[in-house]
N, C-alpha and C positions, 0 to 999 in steps of 0.2 A: 434594588440596584442590579442592573444587568451586567453581563460579563464584560461588555465593551467599556462601560463606565468604570467598572472595577479595574480593568487593565489600564485605562487612561489615568485613573487616580493614583495608581501604584507604579507608574512608569519609573523604571530604574530600580525597582525593588523586586525581590524574589516573591513570586506569587505562591500561595500555599496550595498548589494543585497536588492532588494525591490520587493516582490512578486506582489505588485499592479502595478508595471511598466510593460508595455506590453512586452518589450524585455528582461526582467530579466530571466535568466536561472532557477531561483528557481521556477518559475511558472510551468515549465514542471515537476519538481520533485514533487511539490505539487499535480499535477494532477495524477502522478503515485501512490502516497501514498493514496490519497483520492478518487480515482476512485473506482467504485464498486468492481472490482476484485483485485486491489492493496491492499486495506484495508483488505479485507477478506483473501488474501494470506498472508499478513504480520501477521495478527491475528492467522492464522492457524499455521504458522511456529514458532510463539512464543512458541508453545507447544513442539517444538523440531524438529529435522531433519526429513524430509519426502522425499520419492521418488515421482516422478512425478505423478504416478497414485494414490498414497496415498493422495497426495495433492489435486488432482482432485476430489477424492471422498469426502474429507473433505470440500472443497469449492463447495458445491452442486450447480449445475446449470451452472458452467463454462465450456465452450467448451475447447477441447484440444488446438485449435488455440489461443483462448484468454488467456488461462493459460500460454501457451508458450510465447506469446507476453508480458504478464505481468511480467513473470519471467525474461525475457531478459531486460526489462526496469528497474526492481528493481535491477538486478545484475549490470547493467550499472551505476546506481545511487549509487552503493556501499552499498545497503541495504540487498542484498541476495548473498550468496556464493554458487556456483555450484561446486560440487565435483564429477567428473567422475571417477569411479573405473574401472581399467583395467581387467574386468572379461568378461566371455562369458556366457550369454549375458551381454552387458555393463550395469553397474549399475550407476545411477546418483542420487545423494542426494542433496537436497537443505536445506540450513539453513540460519538463520539470522546472519549478521555480528554484531559487537558491535553497530554500528550506527543503524542497522536495529532493534536490540533489544530495543534501546532507542525510536525509532519511534513507534514500536509495543506497548510498554508500554503505550504511550500516546493515541494511537488509541484504545487500549483495555479499557482504562478509559472512553473514549467517547462511545464505544460500550456498555459497562455495564450501563452507564448512560441512553442511549437510551432504552436498554432492560428493565431497571427498571422503566422507565416512559412511557411505551407504552400504559398502560391503559388510562392515561391522553391524550396522542396523539390521540388514537382512539376515545375518547369522543370528542375531538376538531374536528376531521375530520367529525364525525357524525353531530355535531352542524353546522359546516360550510356547509356540504352538504344539511342539512335540510333548512338552511337559503337561500341558493342559489336556491334550488328547489321550495321554497315557493313564489318566485317572479312571 
């Protein structure tokens, strides 16, 4: 039985997905969301629809290849919608789906928390490095 059949057959019921189980498909989605480029891409798209190059500039440091792979994975997971406009040259816009917005909201809370506590993190790193270097 494939996952789609399983989801259809158990509609309205809680599915027994467990991200801690090795074979659970939720693990892949979690990796797409929490990976370096996935989290930043979702955060950037939370601001609104962006074209590929706009998104690439917003997510500083991501290569074209990695951004493309990230967008494909997030689109496959139902978090990003790709809209190709029939223009010359072709125009492609990316935006979050409703599920993607929900995920991005949670990620942005974490991002803001980390940004707001970086002074403490940097002090901890310094203490750690000084302790390890003193041995």
